C-alpha positions as CSV (number, residue, x, y, z in Angstrom):
1,X,-71.0,-7.8,32.2
2,X,-71.4,-4.9,29.8
3,X,-69.0,-2.8,31.9
4,X,-66.5,-5.6,32.0
5,X,-66.6,-6.0,28.3
6,X,-66.1,-2.2,27.8
7,X,-63.2,-2.3,30.2
8,X,-61.7,-5.3,28.4
9,X,-62.0,-3.4,25.1
10,X,-60.4,-0.3,26.6
11,X,-57.5,-2.3,28.0
12,X,-57.0,-4.0,24.6
13,X,-57.0,-0.6,22.8
14,X,-54.5,0.8,25.3
15,X,-52.3,-2.3,25.0
16,X,-52.3,-2.0,21.3
17,X,-51.6,1.7,21.5
18,X,-48.7,1.1,23.9
19,X,-47.3,-1.6,21.7
20,X,-47.5,0.7,18.7
21,X,-45.9,3.4,20.7
22,X,-43.0,1.1,21.7
23,X,-42.5,0.1,18.1
24,X,-42.5,3.7,17.0
25,X,-40.0,4.5,19.7
26,X,-37.8,1.6,18.7
27,X,-38.0,2.6,15.1
28,X,-37.0,6.2,16.0
29,X,-34.1,4.9,18.1
30,X,-33.0,2.7,15.2
31,X,-33.0,5.7,12.9
32,X,-31.0,7.7,15.3
33,X,-28.5,4.7,15.8
34,X,-28.3,4.3,12.0
35,X,-27.3,8.0,11.7
36,X,-24.8,7.7,14.5
37,X,-23.4,4.5,13.0
38,X,-23.0,6.3,9.7
39,X,-21.2,9.1,11.4
40,X,-18.9,6.6,13.1
41,X,-18.1,5.0,9.8
42,X,-17.3,8.4,8.3
43,X,-14.9,8.9,11.2
44,X,-13.1,5.8,10.0
45,X,-12.9,7.3,6.5
46,X,-11.3,10.4,8.0
47,X,-8.8,8.3,9.8
48,X,-7.8,6.6,6.5
49,X,-7.6,10.0,4.8
50,X,-5.2,11.3,7.4
51,X,-2.9,8.3,7.1
52,X,-2.9,8.2,3.3
53,X,-2.2,11.9,3.2
54,X,1.4,11.1,4.1
55,X,1.8,8.1,1.7
56,X,4.9,8.1,-0.4
57,X,4.3,9.0,-4.0
58,X,7.0,6.7,-5.3
59,X,6.4,3.3,-3.7
60,X,3.5,1.5,-2.0
61,X,4.4,-1.4,0.2
62,X,3.3,-3.4,3.2
63,X,5.8,-1.4,5.3
64,X,3.6,1.8,5.0
65,X,1.3,2.9,7.8
66,X,-1.9,2.3,5.9
67,X,-1.2,-1.4,5.7
68,X,-1.8,-2.1,9.4
69,X,-4.4,0.6,10.0
70,X,-7.3,-1.2,11.8
71,X,-5.3,-4.4,12.0
72,X,-7.4,-6.1,9.3
73,X,-10.6,-5.2,11.0
74,X,-9.4,-6.5,14.4
75,X,-9.3,-3.1,16.1
76,X,-12.5,-1.4,17.3
77,X,-12.2,2.4,17.4
78,X,-14.4,4.0,20.0
79,X,-15.9,7.4,19.1
80,X,-18.4,9.8,20.7
81,X,-21.1,8.5,18.3
82,X,-20.3,4.8,18.5
83,X,-17.5,2.7,17.1
84,X,-15.9,1.6,13.9
85,X,-13.7,-1.2,12.5
86,X,-11.7,-0.8,9.3
87,X,-9.2,-2.1,6.8
88,X,-7.3,-0.4,4.0
89,X,-6.4,-2.3,0.8
90,X,-4.2,-1.2,-2.1
91,X,-6.5,-1.3,-5.1
92,X,-3.4,-2.2,-7.2
93,X,-3.1,-5.4,-5.2
94,X,-6.1,-6.7,-7.1
95,X,-6.9,-7.5,-10.8
96,X,-8.7,-4.6,-12.4
97,X,-11.6,-6.0,-14.5
98,X,-11.6,-2.9,-16.6
99,X,-8.1,-3.5,-17.9
100,X,-7.3,-7.2,-17.4
101,X,-6.0,-9.1,-20.4
102,X,-7.8,-12.1,-21.8
103,X,-5.2,-14.4,-20.1
104,X,-5.7,-12.7,-16.7
105,X,-9.4,-13.1,-17.0
106,X,-9.0,-16.8,-17.8
107,X,-6.8,-17.2,-14.7
108,X,-9.6,-15.8,-12.5
109,X,-12.5,-17.9,-11.3
110,X,-14.5,-17.1,-14.4
111,X,-16.0,-19.2,-17.2
112,X,-15.6,-18.4,-20.9
113,X,-19.3,-17.4,-21.0
114,X,-18.7,-14.9,-18.2
115,X,-15.5,-13.6,-19.8
116,X,-17.3,-13.0,-23.2
117,X,-20.3,-11.4,-21.5
118,X,-18.0,-9.1,-19.5
119,X,-16.1,-8.0,-22.5
120,X,-19.3,-7.5,-24.5
121,X,-20.7,-5.4,-21.6
122,X,-17.7,-3.1,-21.5
123,X,-16.9,-2.7,-25.2
124,X,-18.7,-1.1,-28.1
125,X,-20.3,-3.0,-31.0
126,X,-23.6,-4.7,-31.7
127,X,-22.3,-8.2,-32.3
128,X,-21.9,-10.5,-29.3
129,X,-18.9,-12.8,-28.8
130,X,-19.5,-16.5,-29.2
131,X,-20.5,-17.0,-25.6
132,X,-21.3,-13.4,-24.7
133,X,-24.4,-11.1,-24.8
134,X,-25.2,-7.7,-26.3
135,X,-28.3,-5.5,-26.4
136,X,-30.3,-8.1,-28.3
137,X,-30.1,-10.3,-25.2
138,X,-30.7,-7.6,-22.5
139,X,-33.5,-6.0,-24.5
140,X,-35.4,-9.3,-24.4
141,X,-35.5,-9.5,-20.6
142,X,-38.7,-8.8,-18.7
143,X,-37.2,-5.5,-17.6
144,X,-35.0,-4.6,-20.6
145,X,-31.9,-2.5,-20.5
146,X,-28.8,-1.9,-22.7
147,X,-25.2,-3.0,-22.3
148,X,-23.2,-0.3,-20.7
149,X,-20.4,-0.2,-23.3
150,X,-18.4,1.5,-20.5
151,X,-16.0,0.6,-17.8
152,X,-17.5,-1.0,-14.7
153,X,-18.2,1.4,-11.8
154,X,-18.1,-1.3,-9.1
155,X,-17.5,-5.1,-8.9
156,X,-21.2,-5.4,-7.9
157,X,-22.1,-4.2,-11.4
158,X,-21.2,-7.7,-12.6
159,X,-24.6,-8.8,-11.4
160,X,-26.2,-6.9,-14.3
161,X,-24.2,-9.0,-16.8
162,X,-25.4,-12.2,-18.4
163,X,-24.1,-15.4,-16.8
164,X,-23.1,-13.7,-13.5
165,X,-24.9,-14.4,-10.2
166,X,-24.1,-13.6,-6.6
167,X,-22.5,-17.0,-6.4
168,X,-20.0,-16.0,-9.0
169,X,-18.7,-13.2,-6.8
170,X,-19.1,-14.7,-3.3
171,X,-18.6,-18.5,-3.6
172,X,-15.5,-20.5,-4.6
173,X,-15.6,-21.1,-8.4
174,X,-13.3,-22.8,-10.9
175,X,-11.9,-20.8,-13.8
176,X,-11.5,-21.5,-17.5
177,X,-8.1,-23.2,-17.1
178,X,-9.4,-25.4,-14.3
179,X,-6.6,-24.4,-11.9
180,X,-7.3,-24.0,-8.2
181,X,-6.0,-20.7,-6.8
182,X,-3.8,-20.8,-3.7
183,X,-5.3,-19.8,-0.3
184,X,-5.0,-16.2,0.8
185,X,-3.7,-15.3,4.3
186,X,-5.1,-12.2,6.0
187,X,-3.8,-11.6,9.4
188,X,-4.4,-14.9,11.2
189,X,-7.1,-16.0,8.7
190,X,-6.5,-18.2,5.6
191,X,-9.2,-18.8,3.0
192,X,-9.9,-20.0,-0.5
193,X,-10.4,-16.8,-2.6
194,X,-13.5,-16.0,-4.5
195,X,-13.8,-13.4,-7.3
196,X,-14.8,-10.7,-4.8
197,X,-11.4,-11.2,-3.1
198,X,-9.4,-10.9,-6.3
199,X,-11.0,-8.2,-8.4
200,X,-11.5,-4.4,-8.4
201,X,-12.4,-1.7,-10.9
202,X,-10.6,1.1,-9.0
203,X,-6.9,0.6,-9.3
204,X,-4.8,3.1,-11.2
205,X,-1.2,4.0,-11.7
206,X,0.7,7.3,-11.3
207,X,-0.2,9.8,-14.1
208,X,3.4,11.2,-14.0
209,X,6.6,9.2,-14.4
210,X,10.3,9.9,-14.2
211,X,10.9,7.1,-16.7
212,X,11.9,7.9,-20.2
213,X,9.6,6.8,-23.0
214,X,11.8,4.6,-25.1
215,X,10.0,5.6,-28.3
216,X,10.8,9.2,-27.7
217,X,14.4,8.7,-26.6
218,X,17.5,9.7,-28.6
219,X,20.5,7.4,-28.8
220,X,22.4,9.8,-26.6
221,X,19.6,9.7,-24.0
222,X,19.5,5.9,-24.1
223,X,23.2,5.6,-23.7
224,X,23.2,7.9,-20.7
225,X,20.3,6.1,-19.0
226,X,21.6,2.6,-19.6
227,X,25.3,3.5,-18.8
228,X,28.1,3.9,-21.3
229,X,29.2,0.3,-20.5
230,X,25.9,-0.7,-22.2
231,X,26.3,1.5,-25.3
232,X,25.8,-1.5,-27.6
233,X,22.5,-2.3,-25.8
234,X,21.4,1.3,-26.2
235,X,22.4,1.1,-29.9
236,X,20.3,-2.1,-30.4
237,X,17.3,-0.6,-28.6
238,X,17.5,2.6,-30.6
239,X,18.0,0.8,-33.9
240,X,15.0,-1.5,-33.4
241,X,12.9,1.4,-32.3
242,X,13.6,3.3,-35.4
243,X,12.5,0.4,-37.5
244,X,9.2,-0.1,-35.6
245,X,7.9,1.6,-32.5
246,X,7.8,-0.5,-29.4
247,X,4.3,-1.5,-28.2
248,X,5.3,-2.6,-24.7
249,X,8.2,-3.5,-22.6
250,X,7.5,-7.2,-23.4
251,X,7.8,-6.3,-27.0
252,X,11.2,-4.6,-26.3
253,X,12.5,-7.6,-24.4
254,X,11.4,-9.8,-27.3
255,X,13.1,-7.8,-30.0
256,X,16.3,-6.9,-28.2
257,X,18.3,-9.6,-26.6
258,X,19.8,-8.8,-23.2
259,X,20.6,-10.3,-19.8
260,X,18.4,-10.1,-16.7
261,X,20.8,-7.6,-15.2
262,X,20.4,-5.3,-18.2
263,X,16.6,-5.9,-18.2
264,X,16.6,-4.6,-14.6
265,X,18.3,-1.4,-15.8
266,X,15.7,-1.0,-18.5
267,X,12.8,-1.5,-16.1
268,X,14.2,1.2,-13.8
269,X,14.8,3.8,-16.5
270,X,12.6,3.2,-19.5
271,X,8.9,2.9,-20.2
272,X,6.6,2.5,-23.2
273,X,3.8,5.0,-23.2
274,X,0.9,3.0,-24.6
275,X,-2.3,4.7,-23.8
276,X,-5.7,3.2,-24.7
277,X,-9.1,4.8,-25.1
278,X,-11.2,4.0,-22.1
279,X,-14.2,1.8,-22.6
280,X,-16.4,4.5,-21.1
281,X,-17.3,6.5,-18.1
282,X,-20.6,5.4,-16.9
283,X,-24.2,4.1,-17.2
284,X,-27.4,5.9,-17.1
285,X,-31.0,5.3,-16.1
286,X,-32.4,2.4,-14.1
287,X,-33.8,-0.9,-15.0
288,X,-35.3,-4.0,-13.6
289,X,-34.4,-7.6,-13.2
290,X,-31.4,-8.7,-15.2
291,X,-32.2,-12.4,-15.7
292,X,-29.1,-14.4,-14.7
293,X,-27.3,-11.1,-14.4
294,X,-29.0,-9.9,-11.2
295,X,-31.2,-6.9,-10.5
296,X,-31.1,-3.3,-11.6
297,X,-29.8,-2.1,-14.9
298,X,-28.7,0.7,-17.1
299,X,-31.2,2.0,-19.6
300,X,-28.9,4.5,-21.3
301,X,-25.3,5.1,-22.1
302,X,-22.8,7.8,-21.3
303,X,-20.5,8.8,-24.2
304,X,-16.9,7.7,-23.5
305,X,-14.7,10.5,-22.4
306,X,-12.2,11.8,-25.0
307,X,-9.3,11.1,-22.8
308,X,-6.9,8.2,-22.6
309,X,-5.9,6.0,-19.7
310,X,-3.0,3.6,-19.1
311,X,-3.8,0.0,-18.4
312,X,-3.8,-0.6,-14.6
313,X,-1.0,-2.7,-13.2
314,X,-0.6,-5.0,-10.2
315,X,1.6,-3.9,-7.3
316,X,4.2,-6.5,-6.6
317,X,4.6,-5.1,-3.1
318,X,1.0,-5.8,-2.0
319,X,-0.6,-8.4,-4.3
320,X,-1.2,-11.8,-2.8
321,X,-0.1,-15.1,-4.4
322,X,-3.5,-15.8,-6.0
323,X,-3.6,-12.4,-7.8
324,X,0.1,-12.7,-8.9
325,X,-0.6,-16.0,-10.5
326,X,-3.2,-14.4,-12.8
327,X,-0.3,-12.6,-14.6
328,X,1.0,-14.5,-17.6
329,X,4.2,-16.4,-16.9
330,X,3.9,-16.2,-13.1
331,X,4.0,-19.7,-11.7
332,X,3.3,-20.6,-8.1
333,X,7.0,-20.7,-7.2
334,X,7.6,-17.3,-8.7
335,X,4.5,-15.9,-7.0
336,X,5.8,-17.2,-3.6
337,X,9.1,-15.5,-4.3
338,X,7.3,-12.2,-4.7
339,X,5.3,-12.7,-1.5
340,X,8.3,-13.7,0.5
341,X,10.0,-10.4,-0.3
342,X,6.9,-8.2,0.4
343,X,6.9,-8.6,4.1
344,X,10.7,-8.0,4.3
345,X,12.4,-5.3,2.3
346,X,9.7,-5.1,-0.4
347,X,10.5,-3.9,-3.9
348,X,11.9,-0.4,-4.0
349,X,12.4,-0.5,-7.8
350,X,10.7,-2.4,-10.5
351,X,14.0,-3.8,-11.8
352,X,14.2,-5.9,-8.6
353,X,11.6,-8.3,-9.9
354,X,14.4,-9.8,-12.0
355,X,15.9,-11.0,-8.7
356,X,12.9,-13.2,-7.8
357,X,13.8,-16.9,-8.0
358,X,12.5,-18.4,-11.2
359,X,12.4,-15.1,-13.1
360,X,13.9,-15.4,-16.6
361,X,13.9,-13.3,-19.7
362,X,11.2,-15.7,-21.1
363,X,9.0,-14.9,-18.2
364,X,9.8,-11.2,-18.2
365,X,8.7,-10.9,-21.8
366,X,5.2,-12.1,-20.6
367,X,4.9,-10.1,-17.4
368,X,7.0,-7.0,-17.5
369,X,4.0,-4.7,-18.5
370,X,1.8,-6.1,-15.8
371,X,3.6,-4.8,-12.7
372,X,4.3,-1.7,-10.7
373,X,5.7,-0.9,-7.3
374,X,3.4,2.1,-6.7
375,X,-0.3,2.8,-6.3
376,X,-2.6,5.8,-6.4
377,X,-5.8,4.2,-5.2
378,X,-6.8,2.6,-2.0
379,X,-10.0,0.8,-0.9
380,X,-11.2,1.5,2.6
381,X,-13.6,-0.9,4.2
382,X,-15.4,0.3,7.3
383,X,-18.2,-0.9,9.6
384,X,-19.7,1.8,11.8
385,X,-21.7,0.7,14.9
386,X,-24.1,2.5,17.3
387,X,-26.3,0.7,19.6
388,X,-27.5,-2.5,17.8
389,X,-27.1,-1.0,14.3
390,X,-24.1,-1.5,12.1
391,X,-23.5,0.3,8.8
392,X,-20.9,-1.0,6.3
393,X,-19.2,1.6,4.1
394,X,-16.7,1.2,1.3
395,X,-14.7,4.1,-0.2
396,X,-11.9,4.6,-2.7
397,X,-9.3,7.1,-1.8
398,X,-7.0,8.4,-4.6
399,X,-3.7,10.2,-4.3
400,X,-2.7,13.1,-6.5
401,X,-0.2,15.9,-6.0
402,X,0.4,14.8,-2.4
403,X,-3.3,15.1,-1.6
404,X,-5.6,12.2,-0.6
405,X,-9.2,12.5,-1.9
406,X,-12.3,10.4,-1.6
407,X,-13.2,9.6,-5.2
408,X,-15.9,7.1,-4.5
409,X,-18.1,6.1,-1.6
410,X,-20.9,3.6,-1.4
411,X,-22.6,1.0,0.8
412,X,-21.8,-2.6,0.0
413,X,-24.6,-5.0,-1.0
414,X,-24.9,-6.8,2.3
415,X,-25.5,-5.3,5.8
416,X,-23.2,-7.9,7.3
417,X,-19.9,-7.7,5.3
418,X,-17.7,-9.1,8.0
419,X,-17.7,-12.6,6.5
420,X,-17.1,-11.3,3.0
421,X,-14.2,-9.2,4.2
422,X,-12.9,-12.2,6.2
423,X,-12.8,-10.3,9.5
424,X,-13.3,-12.0,12.9
425,X,-16.8,-11.6,14.2
426,X,-15.5,-9.9,17.3
427,X,-12.8,-7.3,17.4
428,X,-9.8,-8.1,19.6
429,X,-8.6,-4.6,20.6
430,X,-10.3,-1.4,21.6
431,X,-8.8,1.9,20.6
432,X,-10.4,4.8,22.5
433,X,-10.5,7.9,20.4
434,X,-12.7,9.8,22.8
435,X,-9.7,10.5,25.0
436,X,-7.4,11.4,22.2
437,X,-6.0,14.9,22.5
């Protein structure tokens, strides 16, 4: 009996050791697969870089190669280390939360409390808005931190802000104005958009422009740009500008009467260089639970950079109907007119927005400063897979001087981002990169 008991104990120990060894081996395999999945995801990023390296510096549209790269996550690219699926988005097709106007924010699925809290988070000052929150609120949390008083680094940073929760970003909400946003179509999928589908913090616009700053133009320059047949219009623009500098194109269209045809010429030749000091460049330190604002936090501040930036704009060639309708003056019918043109010829000049059905000078005065036909920033979404492990990756690629550069790279908040990116669970087409020459 004693011998049997000893043997039973030895068998139990050996079984436990074998189980632990299997677990250790599985963990080691998972670590290796995680590394291989990360490498596969980085291969997808390199693919995006190579395509965006040849992107036109003058116009960004749905007819460009980047737009169909990965077929909205439907393609699975096979590599030596695993596989990856990917999608590229024009950051300018989304509303930039760091530069959106009050009206745009109200047209997003946000409450007034969330709008006030967001603006209080980004902007300097110790006094909170009526429905917002400043340091006095965040310092009273169990794990206190300060407001950033800087531009958001990612959309996920919203979870640090009072009145924001994961549901705010990832479930259908109703905004301040109570309007329901139209469905978005992505490939063969249509869905009701949530804030995560509409917002970014990464869009930018070209730092150089061939357009003439109307506030710096002489009467001779204006006449040459607008055409001698429009000399009276050039005279009116010049005279009004001498009285008071123009603050925006909308301001110009309000002060100087003209037809839509002439407005198109203005949009194609003139600009108003209005630069604004950035709200800041970053946050510092780490914190704890942010109450209704989520987890994590910034315990310090980074001094805003002493440079200036232009307010980001929305690309009429790539923005969906829901994003377009956040712009003041853009109704559902006008937004549909924009979308109808996108998949065909697109907009090759900004002045062509005057041709969209429903566009008028009254509407143009509200929206002229919100649009562009170009972009310098692209969001790349990738899922790398090896074995049973998948790793999501998101990066921002910016264009400058005909060079594509990764300016930001991070892992999204969830391991399974397929549903949040609205991809099909299974890919529909394999692309074997292992045999590529």
